[in-house]
N, C-alpha and C positions, 0 to 999 in steps of 0.2 A: 743846449742841454735840455731845453723844452721838447726839442724834436725826437730827443733819445726819450724821454719820457713818455712823449705820444706814442712812437713805436711800441713800447713795454706794453702800456695801455691795450693798444690795438692786438698785440699778440697775446695777451691775458683773455681778451675779450673772445677771441678766435678760440683759443683752447677751452673756453668756458662753453662756447657754442657747440663744439665738437664733443664734448663729453654730455651735454644735454642732448645731442643726436642719439649717441651712442645707448643712451637709456631707454630708448624706443626700438632698439633692435637687440635681440637676443643674443647672448653669448653663453649661454650655459642651460642646461634642463631647469624646468619650472613646473611645480603642480599647479593645476588649474581644479577649482571647485567644480563639479557636476552635479547637478540635480537629476537624480535617476527618475523620481517619480513625478510626469507631469500631469496626473489627475487633478491635485490640489496645488493651489498657488494662494501665497498671502499676498494682499495688495493694500497698500495705504487707503483709507478711507477719506473723502474728500468732506469738507468743513460743514457742520451743522446738516447732517444729514442721517437719518435712519435707515439701514438696510434690513430687510426681513430675510429670514431663512426661505429659501427656496426663490427669492427675486432673481430676477434677470439683472445682472449688474451691468453696466457701462461705465466708460472713462471720461471723465469732465476733461475737455481738452484743455483747457487753461491751465489746470494743475496736476494732470496727469492722474489723479486719483479716482478711487473707485466711488460708485452711486447708484442708487437704483435707476434702471437705465432711462434716458430720456430718449425719443426718437431723433436720430443722427449722431448717437454716441457711437464709439467703438466697442464692440460686445467683449465684455471680459469673461464671461460665464456665468454659472449660477451659484448664488451664495449658499455655500455648507452650513452657514450658521447666522444668527442673529447679530447685529452690531450697531448699536445706537452711538452717534457721534455727535448728537442734538447739542449744540452749543459748544463743541470742541473745535479746535483748529485741523486744517488739513493735515493728514498723516499722523494725527494724533493716536489713532486705532488702527489697526489692521483687521482684516476681514479675507476668510479662507473662502475661495471660490472653485467649484468644480470647472476645470477648462477643457475636457474629453468626456465624450459617453454618449450615451443613448437615453433619452427623458422622456417620460409621456406628460404631454402638457396640452391644456386646453386650447384648441383653435375652431371657431365658429365656422358651421360649414364643413367640416374635414371631408375630405373624399379622396380615396384611394386613387383616383386617376390623376392626383400631385404628387404621388409617391416620386421622390427624386427631384422635386422641385425645391427652389431656394426658398427658406422661410426667413421673415422679417419680423421685428419686435417694434412696437409704437410706444410702450411704455414696460414698466419692470414686471408687468404680468399678463401681456397681451401680445399674442401673435397674429401675425397677417401674412397674407402672398401677395402684397403689395409693396412693389419697390418704391424706394423713397425713403422708407424707414431703416431703421439698423438692421443689416443681415447678419442673422444668427445661427445659421446651419441649412440643414435640410430635411425634408420630410421623408422618413423611412417606411412608416406604415401606419395605418388607422386602426387602433385596437379598439374603438368603441365610438359611440356617437359624440361628435364634437370634439375628439380626441385624437392627437398624433404622437407618433414615436417620433422626437426630434434630436437628431444627431447634432450636436453642437459644435461649432467652428469659432472658438475664442481667436479674439485678435486677427481678424481678416487679414491676408496678406494684400500687400499694394504690388500690383504687377508694374515691372520696370524693364522695357524691353526697348534698347535702343534710345534711351532718353523720354520714351512714352511712360507715363505714370498714369494709373487710374485705380480708383477704388473699387470695390466688389460692388458696390452699389451702383456706379456708374456704367460697369460693364453689363450689369444685369439690365440696364435700360435698352440694350440692343437685343435682349434675349426674347424669343416669342413675339417678334414684330410682326406684323402682317403687313405686305407692300401694299401702299396706296393708301391705308388706312391709319387715320390718326387715333391713338390711345393715349390715354392720361398718363403720365410718368413714363412715357418711352419715348424712344427715338423715331423721327419721322424719315420715312423712306418712300420716295415715289414709286409707282408700278411700271409696269413694262412700257407702258404708253406715257409716260412723265406725269402721271396723275396722281392728286392727292385727295381725298376727300374726309370731311369730319372735322376741318379746323374750326375753332370757335371765333377767337378774336385775335387779328394780327395788328401789330402797329408798327409804322415805319416812319424813320426820321428823315430819311433821304429821299430818293426818287424812285419811285415805282414806276417800270417799264412794262408794257403787255403789247403785244402783236395780235390783232384779231381779238380784242377784249370783249367778250360778250356776259351780260347779266342775266342769269336766269332766275327769277325769283317769284314767279307763280303771281299770286296775288299780292305780294308783300313788295311794297315801294322800295326803291333803293334810294339811299338818304347819303347825299355828300355834304360834308360840313368842313367849312374852311374858317379861322379865327381872323386872319388878315389874307390879302390877296384876292386872287382869282380862280376859279376851276377854269381850266381851258380845254378844250377838246377840238384837236384839228383835224385836217384830212378827211373833212367829212365827205361823202358821194355828193357829186354835182347835182343830181338828179335823183331824187328818191322820195316817193309821195309821203314817207312818214316823217320828213323833215320839213317843218312847217313855217311858213312865212316869215317871220324875224329873222330865223337862221340865214336866209339868202343874203340878208344885206351885209353880212360879214364876209364875202366870198368864201363861204364853206366852212368857216370857223365859228364855232359855237362859244361864247365866253358868257359864263354866271358868276355874276359880281355877289361876294358876301352879302347876306341880307343886314339890317341894322342891328338885328340881335345876333349875328354871328360873332 
């Protein structure tokens, strides 16, 4: 009897599962709401923020709500209106933002040579051409001193090609790179001779190997510092006038021990 009851329960569960699965596949026509106008979009406002009309608006990642843009936010548009949610919870108020269009905006040092270049924002009122901030669109023209015509690009897309995902800001690190020259916030690419110049500080936690290593420092000393252990240089030449006295006592191996202050 128990076996029979279990069988009925199993059949009932299978039927319920089949009905649930059927809910996810259409068996008849349906109406889907369509937003015709993409120019204005209403977004929930983040907790305890004041968005001013004309502000560059970003999305706070943790809540998905709108706020005056902070560098690194995904750009949502330009505020159509002022909304003060000071003291309010997230999504307590809504703000309408422009999501497409060309807008005149201040950009220090604006130059027509940058027409077509990507534009970024470092806060809700400051544009820059420096990657690493929030991408907001492209420079179309320069209508006046320190002003550009900005074509906004709200909610910049993520590229997904064969499993490779990259944000627009990450892809822009590859743009306008000079091979062999290190630039701030840009990818580093060796030149045709496999050379790179302009690095500032390099930190390594493992083993650094180099063949034919040469230090060219001019009048500046090369400082090698270790906190524990030794700095060991092996395979020194057997006869070299620049290798002095004590170096020969170790069969061509120079060992420098860390000092007491190391």
